[in-house]
N, C-alpha and C positions, 0 to 999 in steps of 0.2 A: 123715505129710504132709511132715515135714521132709526125709526122704530123697527124696521125690518132687520137692520144690522144688529140692534140690541137683542131682538128675539133669536136671531141665528147664533150669535156669539154666546148668549146666556144659555140657550138650549143645548149648545154643544158642550157647555161647561158642566152642567148638572150631573150627567151620567158619569163622565170620567172622575168627577169629584167624589161621587158615592163609591165608585169602584176603588179608587186609590185610597179613600178613607178606610174602607173595609180591609184593603191589603195592608196598609200601614198598621192598623189596629191588630191584625193577625200577627204581624211580625213582632210587635211589642209584646203581644200575649205569649208568643213562643219563647221570647227572651225571659219573660217572667216564669213560665213553667220550667224552663231549663235551669233557672237559678234556684228554684225551690223544689225541684223534683225529689230530692232526697228527703225532704220534710213530709212528702205526701205518700211515698211508696211504703207499703208494708204496714199501714196503720188501720186498714179495714174501713176507710172512710166511705160514706155513702156517696153515690154518684151525684145525687141532688145537692149535697153539700159542696162538692168540688165545682159543680156547674154554677152554684151561687157565688163561690169565690171568684171564678173566672169572669162571671158577669160583672161583679163589683170592680174587679181590676180593669176590665174593658172601659168602664165609666171613668176610672181614674186617669186613663191615658188619653182621654179626648183632648185636653188642652195641648198635649204634645203631638198627637196624631193629626189634628186638624190643620196646623200650619204646613206640615209636610204634604198632606193631601192637596191643599190649595196650591202649593208650589208645583207638585207633579201635574195636576189637572190643568193649570194655566199654561205651563210649558207645552203640554200635549196639544191643547186647543189652539193656541196661537201658532204653534209650530205646524199644525195641520193646515191652518188657513194660509200660512206662508208657503207650504209645500204645494198646495193646490192653486196657488196664484190668486186666491181670493183676497189676501191681504194687500197685494199690489193693486188689485182692482179698487178696493176701498180707498187706498191712498190716492189713486188716480182721480177718484171722485172728490177729492179735497178733504178727506177725513184724516186726521192725525191718529197716531197709535193710541194716544190717551183717550181720544173720542171713541175709537173702535172698542176699546176695553172699558168704556164708561159703564155699561151694565154690570160688568164684572166688579168694578170698583164699588158701585152702589150695593150690589149683592154681598160683597165681602165685608163692607161696613156694617150692614145689618147682621151678618154672620159673626162679626167680631163682638158686637153688642150682646148677641145671644151667647157667645162663648164666655163673655164676662159675667153675665147673669148666671150661667151654669157654674162657673168657677167660684162665684161669690156665694151663691145660695144653695146649690145642690151638692157641689163637690165636697164641702166640709162634712156633710152627713154621710156621703158615700165613703169618705176616708175613715170616718169613725167606725162604720160597720165593717169595712174591709180589713182594717188593721186589727180590730178586736177579734174577728173571725180567724185571720191569719195567725195571730198570737195563740189562740186556743188550739188550732190545728198543729202548730209547731211544737207546743208543749205536750201534745197528746202522745201517750206511750204507744209503741208499735203493737200491732195486733198479735194475738197468741199464735205463734208459728214454731212448733217444735220440730227440729230437723234431726235426721239420723246422725249419730256419732258426734254431736255438738252439744255442749252444755247450754241449756236454756235457763237464763236467770231473770226473765221478765217478771216473774211472780215474786213479790217482796218476801225475803226470808227463806226462799227455797231455790235449789238448783236441781234441774232435771235433765237426765241424759238417757237416750234410748239407742239401741243398736239397729232396730228395724221397725218399720211402720207399714201396715197394710194399706192398700189403695183407698180403703174407706176412711182413712185418717182417724180411726177410733181404736183399732187393735194395735197394741204395742208389744215389742219383744225386747228382752235384755234391758230391763228398766233399772235405773239407779236414781234414788232420790236423796238429796242432802237437805236436812232440816237445820237452817241457821237461825230460826226464829228466836232462840234463847240467847243469841249473841255470844256463844261459847265456842265457836268454830265448828268443826265436823264431829260433833258429839252425838249425832243421831242420823244414821244412814239406813236406808231401806233398799233392799235388793229383791228383784223378782224376775222370773223368767218370762212372764206374760202379764198383760194388763189391758185395761180399757180406759179411755178418756172420752168424756162427753160433757155437753152443756146441760144445765138444768132446764126445766120447762120455762122458767122465767128469763133465762139467759143471763142471770146475774151471778151464777156460780158455776165453777168448773169441778166436775166430779172425777177423781182418779181412783180407779179400783184395780188392785193388784191381787194376783193369785199365786199361791205356792211360793212364798219367798221368806226372807229372813230380815229381822230388824236388829241392827247393832246400835246400842245406846249406852253412853257413859252416864253412870248414876253416881252422884256425889254422896259419900257415906262418911259418917263421923266415926273416928277410931276410938278405942277404949283408953289408950294410954295418954292421949294428948287432946288438946282442943282443936287441932288442925283437922281439916277435912281431906279425904282421899277419894279418888274416883275408881270405880270398878266398872268393867264392861259387862253388860247383860246382852244375851242373844235370845231373841224370841222368834220362833218359827210360826208361820201363820198360813192358813189356807186362803183366807180372804182378808184384804186390808184396804180400807177406804179413807180417802182424804178429800175434803171439800174446800176449795179455794174461792175466796171472795174476789169477784172480777169488777168491783166498783172502780178500781183504779184504771181500768181499761176503757171506761165510759168517758166520752168527752164532755166536760162541763164548760158551760159558757161563762166567761168573765163579764162582770158588770161593765157595760159600755161607758158608764160615767167615769170610770177610772182613766179613760183615755181622752176625756174632754179637755184636759189641761194642755194638750199639745197644740202648738201653733198652727198645725195643718187643719185643725178642727174648727177654726174661727173664720168668720166672714170679715170683710174689709172694715166694717165699723168696730167689731170686737177686737180686731188686730190693732187698730189705732188706740183703743182704750187700754189694751194690755201694754202697748208700747209706751203710752203716757205714764202708766203705773210704774213700769220698769224705770223710766227716766226719773221719776220722783224718788224711787227707792235708791237709785244711784246717787242723786243729790243728797238724800238723807244720810246715806252711808258716808259720803265725804264729810258731812258735818260731824258725824259720830267719830270719825277718824281724827279730825282736828281736835275735838273735845278730849278724846283719850290721850292724844299726844301732848296736849297742854298740861297734863298732870306730870309729865316727865320733862318736857322742854319748856322752860319758863318764858322764853321769848314768844311762845304761841298763846300765852294766857292773855285774856282780855281784862284790862284794868279800867276801873271807873275814873271819872274825870278828876276827882280829888286825889286819888292815889297816883294817877299819872302826873298831876301837877307837882305833888310832893317829890315824886321820883325824878322828874326832869329838873326841878329847880333846887332841891335840897340835897338829895342823896348823891347824884352823879358827880357833884363837885367835890364831895368828901371821899370818893373812892381813891385809894392808893393802890396802883397796880402791884407794887412790890409786896404789899400786905397779902395780896391774893396768892402769890407764889410762896410766901413764907408760912402759910398755914400748914399745920401738922395733920396729915390724913391718917386716921386710925384704921385698924383692920375692919372694924364694924362699918366705918364709912365706905370703905372700898367694897365690902360685901354688899352693902345696900345699893351702891352704884351699879355693880355688876348685875345684881338681881333686877334692877330697874331696866337696864339695857336689854337683858334677856326677855323680860316681860314685854318690852316695847317691840323687840324683834319678832317674838311669837305672835303678838297681836297683829303686826303689820303683815306677816305671812298669811295669817288667816283672813285678814281683811282683803289682801290682794287676791286670794283665791275666790272670795265671795264677790269681789268687784268684777273679776273676769267672768264669773258665772252670770252675773246680772247684765254685763255688757253683751254677752253672747245671746241671752234671751232677748234683749232689746234689738239686736241686729236681726235675729231670726224673725221677730214680729214684722219688722220693716221689710225684710226680704220677701216674706210671704205676701205682704201687702202689695209690694211692687210687682210680684209675679202675676197677680190677678190682672194687672193692666198690661204688662209687657208681653205676655203670650198672646193676648188679644190683638195688640198692636202689631205683633210679628206676623199675623195673618195678612195684614195689609202690605207689610214690607215684602214678604215672600211672594205676594201676588205680583207686585211690580217686577221683582227679580225674574219670576217665571215667565211673565208676558214678554218682557224685553229679551230674554234669552231665546224664547220661542220665535220671536220676530227676527232675531239675528241669525239663528241656526237654520230656521225654516225646515224643520224635520218634525213630523208627527209620529203617532204610534207610541209603542212602549220601548223603543230602542234608545236613541240618543236623548230624548227628553228625560227618561228615567236616570240615565247616567249623569246628566247635568244637574237634575234636581237632587240626586243623592249627594253629589259633591258639595252643592251649596248647603244642603241640610246638615251635612257633617260639619261644615264650617260654622253654621248657626249653632249646632248642638255643642261643639267644642267651646265656642265663645260663651255660650249660656252657662255651661258647667264651670268653666274657668272663672267667669265673673262671679258666680254664686259662691264658689269656694274661697275666692279672694275676699268677698264681702263678709262671709261668715268667719273667715280667719282674721277679721279686723285689719286687713291690709288696705282695703279701699272702702269708701262709703257704700252703703247698701244701694243707693240709687245708681251709682256707676256700675256696680257689679251686676245688678239685675237687668239693667238696660244696655249692657255692653254689646250684646249681639245685635240689637236694633240700631244702636249708635254706629256700629261698624258697617252693617249691611244697608242701612238707609242711604248713605252717600253712594255706595256701590250701585244700589238699585236706581237711583236718579241718574248716575252716569250711564248705566246700561240703557235706561229708557231714552236718554238723549241720543245715544248711538243708534239705537233701534229706530227711533223716529226719523233719523236722517239717513236711513238705509246704510248703516256702517258695514264695512266688509271686514270688521275686526276679527270675527270668528269663522270666516269662510276659508276652507282649506285651499281652494283654488288660488287665492291671493298669495298664500305662503309658498305653494308649489311653484307658481310663476316666478316669485321673487328668488327662490332657490335656483330655479333654472337660469334666470338672468345672471345671477352671480357665478354660476358654473360656466356659462358661456364667456363671461368676462375673464375669469381666471384662465380658461383654456386658450382664449385669444392672446392674453399676455404671455402665456407659456410658449406659444408658437412664435410670437415676435422675438422672444429672448433666445 
């Protein structure tokens, strides 16, 4: 019977897990597209490039989508068993809720190890390719799109305006071209009634041909009476005028991925610990440097050898007269030197403080990313217990109540996760507490719900609350009649 229960429960869990994982991945992907839609539209990007970016992003959200999928699927499966009275039958046969979900626990443990392996070995490489590609796409210039009645300034050094454009997107009317390539303002203007714009055979150049127009150009001329230059305007009529624009700036160039390898998201767990240890040593070294620098201005911080310290303690200190210290005459040069030393010390400490904050943030980031690789995998097991216990308590299957319950718990999990990470990276709490905050809060809650579900608690049954309200209403109505 035990093996049959495991097969039934695990078999009922796999399909909902795949469906909910696909659903949650799609939701996160839509959020990503909505956030960066303005960076993609109007740049003439190839569909294969966008599909590659979406595929890479889908891989990056697996550590976040998997716990939610486990929470949804476990709530649905156990809720369905409770709704069909199968859960009651298993308990009648002497099986506890933990034993009923034993196959799910084992499967989720293996899934958590797989998630950790993916997060530690595959995800850094995915992050490297995704963020380098996203950076190149975001810095890509918009595609060439000349609209009627609007100045187009996408081509460096030129501004182009047209009144009308034929449906073939090649024939133009009422053309005005401002040449700013000399950096002298509107000193070269070309007007034409009709023209044509087309790409070269190689696609690397844009050819603009104008017919029956005029060119107004300011020409700098040297006068006879002085050394100063003066400008005069020349007007040239033409039947055919052609300009070739280089479109290399519209071609997307790929950035060397090695430039992004220094980010903490691109490291595995071993590399993160090495970088964190390096950051810790840099912080300790910086503290020593600060003490050494301050010792040049503050005598009490100077290190004295044993002989000097002996002489200082036994001979000098007994001969010091405090009154002589206050009777000294301070010259202007002495005061200027003292002020200069104080300013130098202040400037150095400000610079050192900024450097220390930067090193501390790097140190915390490495540890936060290291803890993330473990905490999200452990969250799969935590949310499994939450989902199974809530499904056993509510006893509702399908996509209705289980989705509502799972979303509420996942929102709580996500809020705690983001809050803890921000507090840790803001140097408010230690990295361990910040990155494990969601699990530390939800694990006791999961154990409490598991205890209630295993003992057939009526904590979340609406009938109990409806009956309680009804009894209170009867009690108040009876007291009112007696009064």
